[in-house]
C-alpha positions in Angstrom: -2.7 -18.6 -10.3 0.6 -19.7 -8.8 3.7 -17.6 -8.3 5.1 -19.4 -11.3 2.2 -18.2 -13.4 2.8 -14.6 -12.3 6.5 -14.9 -13.2 5.6 -16.3 -16.6 3.4 -13.2 -17.2 6.2 -10.9 -16.2 8.8 -12.7 -18.3 6.4 -12.7 -21.3 5.9 -8.9 -20.8 9.6 -8.2 -20.5 10.5 -10.2 -23.5 7.8 -8.7 -25.7 7.8 -5.2 -24.1 8.8 -3.3 -27.3 6.0 -4.8 -29.4 3.5 -4.5 -26.6 4.3 -0.8 -26.1 3.7 -0.2 -29.9 0.3 -1.7 -29.6 -0.8 -0.9 -26.0 1.3 1.9 -24.5 -0.5 3.4 -21.5 -3.0 0.6 -21.3 -3.2 -2.4 -18.9 -2.9 -6.0 -20.0 -4.7 -8.8 -18.1 -2.6 -12.0 -18.1 -3.1 -15.6 -17.1 0.4 -17.0 -17.0 1.9 -16.0 -20.4 -1.5 -15.6 -22.1 -3.0 -12.2 -22.8 -6.7 -12.4 -21.8 -7.7 -8.7 -22.4 -6.4 -5.2 -22.6 -8.1 -2.2 -20.9 -7.6 1.5 -20.9 -6.7 1.8 -17.2 -5.5 -0.2 -14.2 -8.8 0.3 -12.4 -10.9 -0.8 -15.4 -8.6 -3.9 -15.9 -8.9 -4.9 -12.3 -12.7 -4.5 -12.1 -13.1 -6.4 -15.4 -10.7 -9.2 -14.5 -12.2 -9.6 -11.0 -15.7 -10.0 -12.5 -14.7 -12.2 -15.4 -11.9 -14.4 -14.0 -12.2 -14.2 -10.2 -9.7 -13.2 -7.5 -6.3 -14.9 -7.8 -6.8 -15.9 -11.5 -5.0 -13.1 -13.3 -2.1 -10.7 -13.3 -2.2 -7.1 -14.4 0.5 -5.3 -16.2 0.6 -1.6 -17.1 2.3 -1.1 -20.4 5.1 1.4 -20.8 8.5 1.8 -22.5 10.8 1.7 -19.5 11.6 -0.8 -16.7 9.4 1.3 -14.4 6.4 -0.3 -16.0 7.2 -3.6 -14.3 9.2 -2.4 -11.2 7.4 -1.6 -8.0 8.9 0.4 -5.1 7.1 -0.4 -1.9 7.8 1.4 1.3 6.6 0.3 4.7 6.5 2.9 7.4 7.9 2.0 10.8 5.6 1.0 13.6 5.7 3.1 16.7 4.9 1.2 19.8 
C-alpha cells in the first residue's frame, strides 16, 4: 500500500466514524485503501490476521472509537545520551 492508500483509509474512517462506531465500537478494522477487509475484536488479533491473510505492507489497521483519539497518535522519542 502507498501513503495515499493509508490516507484514503483514514479519510474513510473519519468521514464514516459515527456509523462505524455504532457497528464496531471497541473493535479494529482492517483496511486496504478505503475498503474494509475485515473487523476483529482487538488490535493484536487484527494485526496477526491481516499479516497472515494480506502480507506486510498491504493493509491499514484502525481502532474504532467515538473520539478523535481513535485516529490520533502521540509519539514520543526519548533523547539520546552520547
